[in-house]
Every structure is written in C-alpha cells, then in structure tokens.
VMD Tcl script that builds the backbone (N, CA, C; Angstrom):
set m [mol new atoms 192]
animate dup $m
set s [atomselect $m all]
$s set {name element resname resid chain x y z} {
  {N N GLU 1 A 94.226 48.634 89.779}
  {CA C GLU 1 A 94.678 49.329 90.953}
  {C C GLU 1 A 95.798 50.294 90.619}
  {N N THR 2 A 96.735 49.829 89.832}
  {CA C THR 2 A 97.883 50.660 89.494}
  {C C THR 2 A 97.457 51.917 88.750}
  {N N LEU 3 A 96.583 51.750 87.775}
  {CA C LEU 3 A 96.105 52.903 87.022}
  {C C LEU 3 A 95.323 53.849 87.929}
  {N N ALA 4 A 94.525 53.296 88.826}
  {CA C ALA 4 A 93.744 54.124 89.740}
  {C C ALA 4 A 94.652 54.971 90.616}
  {N N VAL 5 A 95.717 54.372 91.109}
  {CA C VAL 5 A 96.663 55.116 91.943}
  {C C VAL 5 A 97.388 56.156 91.106}
  {N N ARG 6 A 97.855 55.737 89.940}
  {CA C ARG 6 A 98.599 56.647 89.071}
  {C C ARG 6 A 97.761 57.853 88.669}
  {N N GLU 7 A 96.486 57.623 88.382}
  {CA C GLU 7 A 95.594 58.691 87.935}
  {C C GLU 7 A 94.856 59.372 89.099}
  {N N ASN 8 A 95.116 58.902 90.311}
  {CA C ASN 8 A 94.432 59.421 91.490}
  {C C ASN 8 A 92.915 59.386 91.297}
  {N N ASN 9 A 92.445 58.226 90.836}
  {CA C ASN 9 A 91.036 58.029 90.516}
  {C C ASN 9 A 90.389 57.182 91.613}
  {N N THR 10 A 89.722 57.849 92.520}
  {CA C THR 10 A 89.123 57.173 93.669}
  {C C THR 10 A 88.060 56.165 93.257}
  {N N SER 11 A 87.240 56.511 92.293}
  {CA C SER 11 A 86.181 55.597 91.842}
  {C C SER 11 A 86.772 54.319 91.270}
  {N N LEU 12 A 87.801 54.447 90.456}
  {CA C LEU 12 A 88.453 53.278 89.869}
  {C C LEU 12 A 89.160 52.463 90.943}
  {N N ARG 13 A 89.740 53.120 91.913}
  {CA C ARG 13 A 90.402 52.415 93.009}
  {C C ARG 13 A 89.383 51.597 93.804}
  {N N ASP 14 A 88.235 52.186 94.088}
  {CA C ASP 14 A 87.187 51.466 94.817}
  {C C ASP 14 A 86.685 50.275 94.008}
  {N N TYR 15 A 86.449 50.490 92.715}
  {CA C TYR 15 A 85.972 49.415 91.836}
  {C C TYR 15 A 86.994 48.276 91.784}
  {N N SER 16 A 88.253 48.619 91.598}
  {CA C SER 16 A 89.278 47.571 91.475}
  {C C SER 16 A 89.433 46.806 92.787}
  {N N SER 17 A 89.290 47.474 93.897}
  {CA C SER 17 A 89.363 46.789 95.193}
  {C C SER 17 A 88.194 45.830 95.372}
  {N N ARG 18 A 86.993 46.270 94.998}
  {CA C ARG 18 A 85.819 45.414 95.098}
  {C C ARG 18 A 85.931 44.209 94.166}
  {N N LEU 19 A 86.442 44.437 92.946}
  {CA C LEU 19 A 86.607 43.348 91.989}
  {C C LEU 19 A 87.635 42.336 92.486}
  {N N LYS 20 A 88.745 42.825 93.003}
  {CA C LYS 20 A 89.780 41.937 93.528}
  {C C LYS 20 A 89.223 41.100 94.675}
  {N N LYS 21 A 88.465 41.716 95.576}
  {CA C LYS 21 A 87.858 40.992 96.694}
  {C C LYS 21 A 86.888 39.932 96.185}
  {N N ALA 22 A 86.084 40.274 95.178}
  {CA C ALA 22 A 85.127 39.318 94.617}
  {C C ALA 22 A 85.850 38.123 93.997}
  {N N LEU 23 A 86.943 38.366 93.316}
  {CA C LEU 23 A 87.729 37.277 92.727}
  {C C LEU 23 A 88.296 36.363 93.814}
  {N N ILE 24 A 88.888 36.963 94.830}
  {CA C ILE 24 A 89.475 36.183 95.922}
  {C C ILE 24 A 88.395 35.405 96.657}
  {N N ASP 25 A 87.265 36.043 96.924}
  {CA C ASP 25 A 86.166 35.375 97.620}
  {C C ASP 25 A 85.624 34.195 96.818}
  {N N THR 26 A 85.537 34.358 95.511}
  {CA C THR 26 A 85.021 33.287 94.650}
  {C C THR 26 A 85.919 32.062 94.721}
  {N N VAL 27 A 87.212 32.271 94.605}
  {CA C VAL 27 A 88.155 31.149 94.692}
  {C C VAL 27 A 88.139 30.562 96.103}
  {N N ALA 28 A 88.039 31.415 97.119}
  {CA C ALA 28 A 87.995 30.934 98.504}
  {C C ALA 28 A 86.775 30.045 98.748}
  {N N LEU 29 A 85.692 30.310 98.020}
  {CA C LEU 29 A 84.494 29.479 98.124}
  {C C LEU 29 A 84.654 28.148 97.382}
  {N N GLY 30 A 85.769 28.013 96.657}
  {CA C GLY 30 A 86.041 26.770 95.940}
  {C C GLY 30 A 85.485 26.756 94.532}
  {N N ILE 31 A 85.026 27.878 94.035}
  {CA C ILE 31 A 84.509 27.957 92.666}
  {C C ILE 31 A 85.671 28.353 91.765}
  {N N VAL 32 A 86.099 27.410 90.942}
  {CA C VAL 32 A 87.283 27.623 90.118}
  {C C VAL 32 A 87.089 27.050 88.716}
  {N N THR 33 A 87.904 27.523 87.808}
  {CA C THR 33 A 87.945 26.938 86.467}
  {C C THR 33 A 88.930 25.763 86.496}
  {N N GLY 34 A 88.897 24.964 85.464}
  {CA C GLY 34 A 89.702 23.752 85.416}
  {C C GLY 34 A 91.192 23.971 85.614}
  {N N ASP 35 A 91.717 25.105 85.169}
  {CA C ASP 35 A 93.150 25.358 85.315}
  {C C ASP 35 A 93.564 25.586 86.764}
  {N N LEU 36 A 92.602 25.877 87.642}
  {CA C LEU 36 A 92.911 26.070 89.066}
  {C C LEU 36 A 92.550 24.845 89.906}
  {N N LYS 37 A 92.072 23.801 89.250}
  {CA C LYS 37 A 91.667 22.587 89.962}
  {C C LYS 37 A 92.816 22.071 90.820}
  {N N GLY 38 A 92.496 21.823 92.097}
  {CA C GLY 38 A 93.485 21.281 93.014}
  {C C GLY 38 A 94.402 22.305 93.644}
  {N N LYS 39 A 94.190 23.585 93.354}
  {CA C LYS 39 A 95.107 24.606 93.855}
  {C C LYS 39 A 94.529 25.445 94.992}
  {N N THR 40 A 93.341 25.082 95.484}
  {CA C THR 40 A 92.773 25.805 96.618}
  {C C THR 40 A 93.203 25.104 97.904}
  {N N THR 41 A 92.838 25.693 99.038}
  {CA C THR 41 A 93.213 25.092 100.318}
  {C C THR 41 A 92.393 23.856 100.637}
  {N N ASP 42 A 91.274 23.655 99.915}
  {CA C ASP 42 A 90.428 22.478 100.140}
  {C C ASP 42 A 89.991 21.888 98.799}
  {N N PRO 43 A 90.901 21.210 98.116}
  {CA C PRO 43 A 90.602 20.689 96.780}
  {C C PRO 43 A 89.380 19.782 96.712}
  {N N GLU 44 A 89.069 19.092 97.793}
  {CA C GLU 44 A 87.932 18.173 97.796}
  {C C GLU 44 A 86.591 18.898 97.657}
  {N N SER 45 A 86.533 20.155 98.061}
  {CA C SER 45 A 85.254 20.876 98.017}
  {C C SER 45 A 85.147 21.829 96.824}
  {N N GLU 46 A 86.096 21.742 95.907}
  {CA C GLU 46 A 86.064 22.638 94.745}
  {C C GLU 46 A 84.885 22.332 93.828}
  {N N LYS 47 A 84.378 23.379 93.252}
  {CA C LYS 47 A 83.354 23.241 92.215}
  {C C LYS 47 A 83.980 23.773 90.929}
  {N N ILE 48 A 84.161 22.893 89.966}
  {CA C ILE 48 A 84.795 23.271 88.704}
  {C C ILE 48 A 83.708 23.797 87.765}
  {N N VAL 49 A 83.913 25.002 87.260}
  {CA C VAL 49 A 82.964 25.632 86.342}
  {C C VAL 49 A 83.705 26.120 85.105}
  {N N ASP 50 A 82.953 26.412 84.053}
  {CA C ASP 50 A 83.576 27.005 82.878}
  {C C ASP 50 A 83.768 28.504 83.131}
  {N N MET 51 A 84.348 29.187 82.179}
  {CA C MET 51 A 84.654 30.609 82.367}
  {C C MET 51 A 83.398 31.424 82.649}
  {N N GLN 52 A 82.311 31.140 81.941}
  {CA C GLN 52 A 81.077 31.887 82.182}
  {C C GLN 52 A 80.559 31.645 83.592}
  {N N GLY 53 A 80.646 30.408 84.060}
  {CA C GLY 53 A 80.234 30.088 85.418}
  {C C GLY 53 A 81.070 30.827 86.455}
  {N N PHE 54 A 82.364 30.929 86.174}
  {CA C PHE 54 A 83.253 31.644 87.082}
  {C C PHE 54 A 82.911 33.131 87.098}
  {N N LEU 55 A 82.725 33.696 85.914}
  {CA C LEU 55 A 82.375 35.124 85.843}
  {C C LEU 55 A 81.045 35.412 86.526}
  {N N ASP 56 A 80.095 34.512 86.378}
  {CA C ASP 56 A 78.797 34.670 87.048}
  {C C ASP 56 A 78.988 34.657 88.571}
  {N N ALA 57 A 79.826 33.754 89.064}
  {CA C ALA 57 A 80.077 33.662 90.497}
  {C C ALA 57 A 80.790 34.920 91.006}
  {N N VAL 58 A 81.751 35.416 90.231}
  {CA C VAL 58 A 82.451 36.650 90.606}
  {C C VAL 58 A 81.457 37.803 90.661}
  {N N GLN 59 A 80.590 37.900 89.672}
  {CA C GLN 59 A 79.599 38.974 89.648}
  {C C GLN 59 A 78.670 38.890 90.866}
  {N N GLU 60 A 78.273 37.682 91.214}
  {CA C GLU 60 A 77.411 37.494 92.373}
  {C C GLU 60 A 78.115 37.974 93.653}
  {N N ASN 61 A 79.387 37.621 93.806}
  {CA C ASN 61 A 80.153 38.075 94.960}
  {C C ASN 61 A 80.409 39.581 94.918}
  {N N PHE 62 A 80.605 40.109 93.746}
  {CA C PHE 62 A 80.840 41.544 93.582}
  {C C PHE 62 A 79.606 42.329 94.014}
  {N N ASN 63 A 78.430 41.814 93.666}
  {CA C ASN 63 A 77.179 42.513 93.974}
  {C C ASN 63 A 76.706 42.288 95.404}
  {N N ALA 64 A 77.309 41.329 96.098}
  {CA C ALA 64 A 76.885 41.005 97.474}
  {C C ALA 64 A 77.301 42.068 98.466}
}
mol reanalyze $m
mol bondsrecalc $m
mol representation Tube
mol addrep $m
C-alpha cells in the first residue's frame, strides 16, 4: 500500500487492497497457521493449516 501511494500506482493500490482484504477474510473465517492459534475471536472454530494451506485459502478469498 505504501509503495502504491508513494508511486501513485492505482493498479498496485487496488491489488494491495484486495490482498489485504483476502488476508483479513481468511483469518476471520478461522483459517490460521499454528502461530495464530487461539488469537481469533472464536478460537473454538479455528482451522489450523500449514503455510501452503493458508496461502491456498488466501488465494481462494482473493479470487472470490
């Protein structure tokens, strides 16, 4: 986001906003890696995945 603003790059700003939303949405759905275990608003419903699983979930949310 910072680079997009600094460079006045609308495409990069849009991409970074979509990526940030996908990351937040993924964690909000309870899909987290082990280091975030227990840190969501509903720890009982968390699904712990490895890094590849997390990236796959982020990509799915990004493309939605």
